[in-house]
C-alpha atoms as a printed R data frame, in Angstrom:
    type eleno elety resid chain resno       x       y       z
1   ATOM     1    CA   MET     A     1  13.700   9.506  24.613
2   ATOM     2    CA   SER     A     2  10.076   9.096  23.372
3   ATOM     3    CA   PHE     A     3   8.485   5.744  22.830
4   ATOM     4    CA   SER     A     4   8.088   6.318  19.094
5   ATOM     5    CA   ARG     A     5  11.790   7.111  18.748
6   ATOM     6    CA   LEU     A     6  12.760   4.036  20.727
7   ATOM     7    CA   PHE     A     7  10.395   1.953  18.613
8   ATOM     8    CA   SER     A     8  12.051   3.188  15.423
9   ATOM     9    CA   LEU     A     9  15.671   2.620  16.652
10  ATOM    10    CA   ILE     A    10  15.156  -0.953  17.771
11  ATOM    11    CA   GLN     A    11  13.956  -1.812  14.252
12  ATOM    12    CA   TYR     A    12  17.326  -1.164  12.629
13  ATOM    13    CA   PRO     A    13  19.095  -4.393  13.846
14  ATOM    14    CA   VAL     A    14  15.921  -6.577  13.480
15  ATOM    15    CA   PRO     A    15  16.260  -9.195  10.603
16  ATOM    16    CA   HIS     A    16  13.191  -7.755   8.769
17  ATOM    17    CA   HIS     A    17  12.890 -10.352   6.066
18  ATOM    18    CA   LEU     A    18  13.419 -13.306   8.138
19  ATOM    19    CA   LEU     A    19  10.790 -12.208  10.634
20  ATOM    20    CA   SER     A    20   8.379 -11.333   7.896
21  ATOM    21    CA   ARG     A    21   8.791 -14.655   6.166
22  ATOM    22    CA   LEU     A    22   8.264 -16.571   9.396
23  ATOM    23    CA   VAL     A    23   5.064 -14.645  10.091
24  ATOM    24    CA   GLY     A    24   4.034 -15.296   6.491
25  ATOM    25    CA   ARG     A    25   4.352 -19.075   7.026
26  ATOM    26    CA   LEU     A    26   2.211 -18.805  10.150
27  ATOM    27    CA   ALA     A    27  -0.389 -16.791   8.303
28  ATOM    28    CA   GLU     A    28  -0.619 -19.587   5.674
29  ATOM    29    CA   CYS     A    29  -1.212 -22.310   8.314
30  ATOM    30    CA   ARG     A    30  -4.313 -24.403   7.584
31  ATOM    31    CA   GLN     A    31  -4.596 -26.121  10.955
32  ATOM    32    CA   PRO     A    32  -8.180 -25.249  11.882
33  ATOM    33    CA   TRP     A    33  -7.525 -24.767  15.593
34  ATOM    34    CA   LEU     A    34  -4.535 -22.482  15.024
35  ATOM    35    CA   LYS     A    35  -5.767 -20.360  12.166
36  ATOM    36    CA   ASN     A    36  -9.221 -19.909  13.806
37  ATOM    37    CA   GLN     A    37  -7.570 -18.884  17.139
38  ATOM    38    CA   LEU     A    38  -5.379 -16.311  15.235
39  ATOM    39    CA   ILE     A    39  -8.367 -14.897  13.249
40  ATOM    40    CA   HIS     A    40 -10.596 -14.569  16.314
41  ATOM    41    CA   ALA     A    41  -7.987 -12.965  18.435
42  ATOM    42    CA   PHE     A    42  -7.116 -10.499  15.577
43  ATOM    43    CA   ILE     A    43 -10.807  -9.537  15.134
44  ATOM    44    CA   LYS     A    44 -11.111  -8.982  18.910
45  ATOM    45    CA   ARG     A    45  -7.836  -6.977  19.251
46  ATOM    46    CA   PHE     A    46  -8.409  -4.672  16.196
47  ATOM    47    CA   LYS     A    47 -12.187  -4.555  16.272
48  ATOM    48    CA   VAL     A    48 -12.599  -5.764  12.759
49  ATOM    49    CA   ASN     A    49 -16.055  -5.138  11.220
50  ATOM    50    CA   MET     A    50 -17.037  -8.510   9.710
51  ATOM    51    CA   SER     A    51 -20.560  -7.432   8.863
52  ATOM    52    CA   GLU     A    52 -19.323  -5.787   5.702
53  ATOM    53    CA   ALA     A    53 -17.250  -8.914   4.571
54  ATOM    54    CA   LEU     A    54 -18.572 -11.073   1.741
55  ATOM    55    CA   GLU     A    55 -17.956 -14.058   4.032
56  ATOM    56    CA   ALA     A    56 -18.931 -12.935   7.547
57  ATOM    57    CA   ASP     A    57 -18.036 -16.197   9.340
58  ATOM    58    CA   PRO     A    58 -14.415 -15.942  10.560
59  ATOM    59    CA   SER     A    59 -14.077 -19.767  10.699
60  ATOM    60    CA   ALA     A    60 -14.875 -20.188   7.007
61  ATOM    61    CA   TYR     A    61 -11.494 -18.845   5.894
62  ATOM    62    CA   ALA     A    62  -8.954 -21.446   5.094
63  ATOM    63    CA   THR     A    63  -5.996 -19.433   6.364
64  ATOM    64    CA   PHE     A    64  -5.338 -16.246   8.263
65  ATOM    65    CA   ASN     A    65  -4.125 -14.676   4.962
66  ATOM    66    CA   ASP     A    66  -7.481 -15.534   3.325
67  ATOM    67    CA   PHE     A    67  -9.239 -13.723   6.232
68  ATOM    68    CA   PHE     A    68  -6.846 -10.792   6.066
69  ATOM    69    CA   THR     A    69  -7.298 -10.292   2.353
70  ATOM    70    CA   ARG     A    70 -11.060 -10.926   2.518
71  ATOM    71    CA   ALA     A    71 -13.442  -9.558  -0.085
72  ATOM    72    CA   LEU     A    72 -16.209  -7.078   0.884
73  ATOM    73    CA   LYS     A    73 -19.858  -7.202  -0.128
74  ATOM    74    CA   ALA     A    74 -20.429  -5.678  -3.564
75  ATOM    75    CA   ASP     A    75 -22.176  -2.503  -2.154
76  ATOM    76    CA   ALA     A    76 -19.834  -1.943   0.764
77  ATOM    77    CA   ARG     A    77 -17.576   0.612  -0.996
78  ATOM    78    CA   PRO     A    78 -19.483   2.716  -3.619
79  ATOM    79    CA   ILE     A    79 -17.099   4.364  -6.129
80  ATOM    80    CA   SER     A    80 -17.314   8.200  -6.076
81  ATOM    81    CA   GLU     A    81 -16.543  10.830  -8.759
82  ATOM    82    CA   GLY     A    82 -13.082  12.016  -9.634
83  ATOM    83    CA   LEU     A    83  -9.947  10.571  -8.028
84  ATOM    84    CA   VAL     A    84 -10.778   8.041  -5.425
85  ATOM    85    CA   SER     A    85  -8.896   6.403  -2.577
86  ATOM    86    CA   PRO     A    86  -7.275   3.138  -3.608
87  ATOM    87    CA   ALA     A    87  -7.707   1.569  -0.088
88  ATOM    88    CA   ASP     A    88  -9.241   1.870   3.373
89  ATOM    89    CA   GLY     A    89  -6.760   3.581   5.656
90  ATOM    90    CA   THR     A    90  -5.382   6.887   6.837
91  ATOM    91    CA   LEU     A    91  -4.664   9.647   4.162
92  ATOM    92    CA   SER     A    92  -1.471  10.682   5.992
93  ATOM    93    CA   GLU     A    93   0.129  13.046   3.522
94  ATOM    94    CA   PHE     A    94  -0.617  14.566   0.092
95  ATOM    95    CA   GLY     A    95   0.230  17.601  -1.976
96  ATOM    96    CA   ARG     A    96   2.476  18.721  -4.812
97  ATOM    97    CA   ILE     A    97   5.707  17.117  -5.894
98  ATOM    98    CA   GLU     A    98   8.082  20.119  -5.785
99  ATOM    99    CA   ALA     A    99  11.834  19.969  -6.552
100 ATOM   100    CA   GLY     A   100  11.442  16.250  -6.838
101 ATOM   101    CA   GLN     A   101  10.441  15.858  -3.231
102 ATOM   102    CA   LEU     A   102   7.467  14.201  -1.491
103 ATOM   103    CA   ILE     A   103   6.400  14.643   2.098
104 ATOM   104    CA   GLN     A   104   6.877  11.617   4.259
105 ATOM   105    CA   ALA     A   105   5.747  13.278   7.613
106 ATOM   106    CA   LYS     A   106   5.840  16.690   9.061
107 ATOM   107    CA   GLY     A   107   9.414  18.078   8.387
108 ATOM   108    CA   HIS     A   108  10.532  14.890   6.658
109 ATOM   109    CA   TYR     A   109  10.926  14.585   2.857
110 ATOM   110    CA   PHE     A   110  12.134  11.922   0.393
111 ATOM   111    CA   SER     A   111  12.885  12.090  -3.287
112 ATOM   112    CA   ALA     A   112  10.710  10.790  -6.103
113 ATOM   113    CA   MET     A   113  13.815   9.355  -7.756
114 ATOM   114    CA   ALA     A   114  14.672   7.263  -4.739
115 ATOM   115    CA   LEU     A   115  11.036   6.131  -4.499
116 ATOM   116    CA   PHE     A   116  11.239   4.955  -8.125
117 ATOM   117    CA   GLY     A   117  14.481   3.031  -7.505
118 ATOM   118    CA   GLY     A   118  16.772   5.568  -9.035
119 ATOM   119    CA   ASP     A   119  14.721   6.038 -12.213
120 ATOM   120    CA   ALA     A   120  15.481   9.647 -13.221
121 ATOM   121    CA   ASP     A   121  13.012   9.501 -16.109
122 ATOM   122    CA   ALA     A   122  10.167   8.431 -13.826
123 ATOM   123    CA   ALA     A   123  10.935  11.127 -11.301
124 ATOM   124    CA   LYS     A   124  11.030  13.812 -14.080
125 ATOM   125    CA   ARG     A   125   7.689  12.533 -15.321
126 ATOM   126    CA   TYR     A   126   5.999  13.392 -11.974
127 ATOM   127    CA   GLN     A   127   7.796  16.605 -11.319
128 ATOM   128    CA   GLY     A   128   5.215  19.301 -10.654
129 ATOM   129    CA   GLY     A   129   2.397  16.779 -10.219
130 ATOM   130    CA   SER     A   130   0.886  15.550  -6.977
131 ATOM   131    CA   PHE     A   131   1.136  12.624  -4.644
132 ATOM   132    CA   ALA     A   132  -0.956  11.069  -1.817
133 ATOM   133    CA   THR     A   133  -0.086   8.416   0.722
134 ATOM   134    CA   VAL     A   134  -2.610   6.011   2.298
135 ATOM   135    CA   TYR     A   135  -1.541   3.941   5.299
136 ATOM   136    CA   LEU     A   136  -3.424   0.654   5.883
137 ATOM   137    CA   SER     A   137  -3.699  -0.244   9.524
138 ATOM   138    CA   PRO     A   138  -4.170  -3.950  10.580
139 ATOM   139    CA   ARG     A   139  -7.891  -3.447  10.995
140 ATOM   140    CA   ASP     A   140  -8.476  -2.092   7.476
141 ATOM   141    CA   TYR     A   141  -9.567  -3.816   4.274
142 ATOM   142    CA   HIS     A   142  -6.386  -4.874   2.596
143 ATOM   143    CA   ARG     A   143  -7.164  -4.927  -1.126
144 ATOM   144    CA   VAL     A   144  -5.899  -2.065  -3.309
145 ATOM   145    CA   HIS     A   145  -8.076  -0.703  -6.066
146 ATOM   146    CA   MET     A   146  -7.546   1.703  -8.987
147 ATOM   147    CA   PRO     A   147  -8.007   5.364  -8.071
148 ATOM   148    CA   LEU     A   148  -8.447   6.132 -11.778
149 ATOM   149    CA   THR     A   149  -9.009   4.020 -14.977
150 ATOM   150    CA   GLY     A   150  -5.621   3.136 -16.393
151 ATOM   151    CA   THR     A   151  -3.495   0.874 -18.555
152 ATOM   152    CA   LEU     A   152  -0.415  -0.742 -16.975
153 ATOM   153    CA   THR     A   153   2.757   0.189 -18.847
154 ATOM   154    CA   GLU     A   154   5.374  -1.257 -16.495
155 ATOM   155    CA   MET     A   155   5.826  -2.965 -13.097
156 ATOM   156    CA   VAL     A   156   9.084  -2.483 -11.215
157 ATOM   157    CA   TYR     A   157  10.151  -4.518  -8.170
158 ATOM   158    CA   ILE     A   158  12.605  -2.623  -5.885
159 ATOM   159    CA   PRO     A   159  14.304  -4.559  -3.021
160 ATOM   160    CA   GLY     A   160  14.756  -3.053   0.347
161 ATOM   161    CA   ARG     A   161  14.244  -3.234   4.138
162 ATOM   162    CA   LEU     A   162  10.985  -3.900   5.823
163 ATOM   163    CA   PHE     A   163  10.605  -1.224   8.475
164 ATOM   164    CA   SER     A   164   7.150  -0.654   9.995
165 ATOM   165    CA   VAL     A   165   5.278   2.061   8.213
166 ATOM   166    CA   ASN     A   166   3.101   3.252  11.126
167 ATOM   167    CA   ALA     A   167   2.947   6.868  12.215
168 ATOM   168    CA   ALA     A   168   5.725   6.532  14.789
169 ATOM   169    CA   THR     A   169   8.203   5.153  12.277
170 ATOM   170    CA   THR     A   170   7.457   7.616   9.540
171 ATOM   171    CA   GLN     A   171   8.324  10.277  12.041
172 ATOM   172    CA   HIS     A   172  11.798   9.004  12.792
173 ATOM   173    CA   VAL     A   173  13.110   6.729   9.932
174 ATOM   174    CA   PRO     A   174  14.508   8.949   7.055
175 ATOM   175    CA   ASN     A   175  13.524   8.079   3.550
176 ATOM   176    CA   LEU     A   176  11.318   5.263   4.863
177 ATOM   177    CA   PHE     A   177   9.202   4.656   1.726
178 ATOM   178    CA   ALA     A   178  12.350   4.794  -0.472
179 ATOM   179    CA   ARG     A   179  14.112   2.252   1.790
180 ATOM   180    CA   ASN     A   180  11.544  -0.419   2.106
181 ATOM   181    CA   GLU     A   181  10.891  -3.181  -0.400
182 ATOM   182    CA   ARG     A   182   8.192  -1.994  -2.876
183 ATOM   183    CA   LEU     A   183   6.380  -2.609  -6.062
184 ATOM   184    CA   VAL     A   184   5.949   0.311  -8.469
185 ATOM   185    CA   CYS     A   185   3.085   0.043 -11.026
186 ATOM   186    CA   HIS     A   186   3.126   2.695 -13.722
187 ATOM   187    CA   PHE     A   187  -0.171   3.425 -15.621
188 ATOM   188    CA   ASP     A   188  -1.400   5.555 -18.414
189 ATOM   189    CA   THR     A   189  -4.688   7.277 -17.698
190 ATOM   190    CA   GLU     A   190  -6.869   9.860 -19.369
191 ATOM   191    CA   HIS     A   191  -5.414  12.378 -16.844
192 ATOM   192    CA   GLY     A   192  -1.794  11.642 -17.670
193 ATOM   193    CA   PRO     A   193   0.757   9.118 -16.110
194 ATOM   194    CA   MET     A   194  -0.011   7.665 -12.687
195 ATOM   195    CA   ALA     A   195   2.150   5.478 -10.397
196 ATOM   196    CA   LEU     A   196   0.878   3.249  -7.645
197 ATOM   197    CA   VAL     A   197   3.636   2.272  -5.221
198 ATOM   198    CA   LEU     A   198   2.753  -0.635  -2.961
199 ATOM   199    CA   VAL     A   199   5.251  -0.369  -0.016
200 ATOM   200    CA   GLY     A   200   6.215  -3.428   1.924
201 ATOM   201    CA   ALA     A   201   6.556  -3.329   5.752
202 ATOM   202    CA   MET     A   202   7.533  -5.320   8.854
203 ATOM   203    CA   ILE     A   203   5.731  -8.654   8.848
204 ATOM   204    CA   VAL     A   204   4.103  -8.013   5.399
205 ATOM   205    CA   ALA     A   205   4.625 -11.389   4.021
206 ATOM   206    CA   ALA     A   206   3.823 -10.665   0.390
207 ATOM   207    CA   ILE     A   207   2.434  -8.252  -2.147
208 ATOM   208    CA   GLU     A   208   0.210  -9.454  -4.968
209 ATOM   209    CA   THR     A   209  -1.274  -7.966  -8.141
210 ATOM   210    CA   VAL     A   210  -4.307  -9.236 -10.021
211 ATOM   211    CA   TRP     A   211  -2.317  -9.683 -13.220
212 ATOM   212    CA   ALA     A   212   0.835 -11.344 -11.815
213 ATOM   213    CA   GLY     A   213  -0.244 -13.016  -8.573
214 ATOM   214    CA   GLN     A   214   2.171 -12.940  -5.697
215 ATOM   215    CA   VAL     A   215   5.218 -10.759  -6.663
216 ATOM   216    CA   THR     A   216   7.182 -10.215  -3.503
217 ATOM   217    CA   PRO     A   217   9.373 -11.483  -1.981
218 ATOM   218    CA   LEU     A   218  11.912 -11.505  -4.854
219 ATOM   219    CA   SER     A   219  15.701 -11.498  -4.572
220 ATOM   220    CA   GLY     A   220  18.356  -9.525  -6.371
221 ATOM   221    CA   ASP     A   221  18.422  -6.047  -7.826
222 ATOM   222    CA   VAL     A   222  15.673  -3.799  -9.270
223 ATOM   223    CA   GLN     A   223  13.648  -5.695 -11.703
224 ATOM   224    CA   HIS     A   224  11.560  -4.083 -14.537
225 ATOM   225    CA   ILE     A   225   8.701  -6.370 -15.539
226 ATOM   226    CA   ARG     A   226   6.713  -5.770 -18.734
227 ATOM   227    CA   PHE     A   227   3.873  -7.673 -20.215
228 ATOM   228    CA   ASP     A   228   3.025  -8.803 -23.795
229 ATOM   229    CA   GLN     A   229  -0.633  -7.870 -23.622
230 ATOM   230    CA   PRO     A   230  -1.930  -4.552 -22.295
231 ATOM   231    CA   ILE     A   231  -3.524  -4.763 -18.825
232 ATOM   232    CA   HIS     A   232  -6.450  -2.312 -18.491
233 ATOM   233    CA   LEU     A   233  -8.189  -1.693 -15.270
234 ATOM   234    CA   GLU     A   234 -11.224   0.405 -14.570
235 ATOM   235    CA   LYS     A   235 -11.433   2.917 -11.683
236 ATOM   236    CA   GLY     A   236 -12.444   1.009  -8.497
237 ATOM   237    CA   GLN     A   237 -11.264  -2.345  -9.896
238 ATOM   238    CA   GLU     A   238  -8.966  -4.360  -7.616
239 ATOM   239    CA   MET     A   239  -5.315  -4.166  -8.703
240 ATOM   240    CA   GLY     A   240  -3.521  -5.840  -5.835
241 ATOM   241    CA   ARG     A   241  -3.388  -6.717  -2.120
242 ATOM   242    CA   PHE     A   242  -1.208  -6.826   0.928
243 ATOM   243    CA   LYS     A   243  -0.778  -9.987   3.029
244 ATOM   244    CA   LEU     A   244  -0.617  -7.929   6.209
245 ATOM   245    CA   GLY     A   245  -0.877  -4.118   6.175
246 ATOM   246    CA   SER     A   246   1.274  -1.439   4.637
247 ATOM   247    CA   THR     A   247   1.143   1.711   2.535
248 ATOM   248    CA   VAL     A   248   0.209   2.955  -0.904
249 ATOM   249    CA   VAL     A   249   1.960   5.982  -2.349
250 ATOM   250    CA   MET     A   250   0.220   7.506  -5.387
251 ATOM   251    CA   ALA     A   251   1.950   9.842  -7.868
252 ATOM   252    CA   PHE     A   252   0.217  11.816 -10.599
253 ATOM   253    CA   ALA     A   253   2.069  13.642 -13.402
254 ATOM   254    CA   ASN     A   254  -0.625  16.362 -13.390
255 ATOM   255    CA   PRO     A   255  -1.652  18.396 -10.317
256 ATOM   256    CA   VAL     A   256  -4.520  17.158  -8.197
257 ATOM   257    CA   GLU     A   257  -7.098  19.443  -6.685
258 ATOM   258    CA   PHE     A   258  -7.720  17.734  -3.357
259 ATOM   259    CA   SER     A   259 -11.187  18.050  -1.887
260 ATOM   260    CA   SER     A   260  -9.954  18.646   1.660
261 ATOM   261    CA   SER     A   261  -6.915  20.031   3.268
262 ATOM   262    CA   GLU     A   262  -7.200  17.736   6.257
263 ATOM   263    CA   HIS     A   263  -4.249  15.433   6.792
264 ATOM   264    CA   HIS     A   264  -4.240  12.207   8.771
265 ATOM   265    CA   ARG     A   265  -7.947  11.535   8.248
266 ATOM   266    CA   ASN     A   266  -9.573   8.179   7.801
267 ATOM   267    CA   VAL     A   267 -10.650   7.278   4.185
268 ATOM   268    CA   GLN     A   268 -12.348   4.342   2.555
269 ATOM   269    CA   MET     A   269 -11.716   2.747  -0.792
270 ATOM   270    CA   GLY     A   270 -13.788   4.535  -3.419
271 ATOM   271    CA   GLU     A   271 -14.095   7.740  -1.442
272 ATOM   272    CA   SER     A   272 -13.446  10.872  -3.488
273 ATOM   273    CA   LEU     A   273 -10.066  12.518  -2.813
274 ATOM   274    CA   GLY     A   274 -10.444  15.287  -5.386
275 ATOM   275    CA   HIS     A   275  -9.865  15.786  -9.125
276 ATOM   276    CA   VAL     A   276  -6.840  15.740 -11.406
């Protein structure tokens, strides 16, 4: 049995939410000696580039989460033409949404309806369009930005497990992105409907948006959240963040002409992915 297969199997009995919440409490600790030790160890382990951070001094952050969701210098991520990457990470899979299916990993598919929490109308809306998945590793910048200018129409919280979303797990856990806790944000854009799905993962303590603050963890069933005032965000503007890393799945109602056919390549926020 391969290590990746074993790693995936041992996650099934793990109390995902309990472990994640405990790590979340640790990440909010304000004891200087502890949070500084955590931050410095993390920078060394994952070779984090602090020269591009707005605050380059690791000890200046009040908590580990403040460091992890750090802002970058204004010129660190120029915004390119067309459809841009919403985050730093690995562009793992992308392509057309055919027969209501998206690619999770080579040879593995999951349905758009499951991704959207059983919403058949949303799944139909994106049929024949395109999708792209960006995985954020621990070393990456963890704020999520708009790949296109858009106006929020609805936010949907969908409960679920918190499996890891690294490459090993995506190869072996079926329907991974449709099983994990996630936040679906639907937007209207000049290129048609767009959905940004922020997928939770093992030890991801919370997901935030700029308009609602911290959203997860919630309890209960699927929750549709609407807002009285329209929320309009420009391309490249921050829309949310992960407190510890995870994945963003983008869906577009209209086909995307991607600028490269290379999968599993590193991308940065603001980098052009193609055109809708």
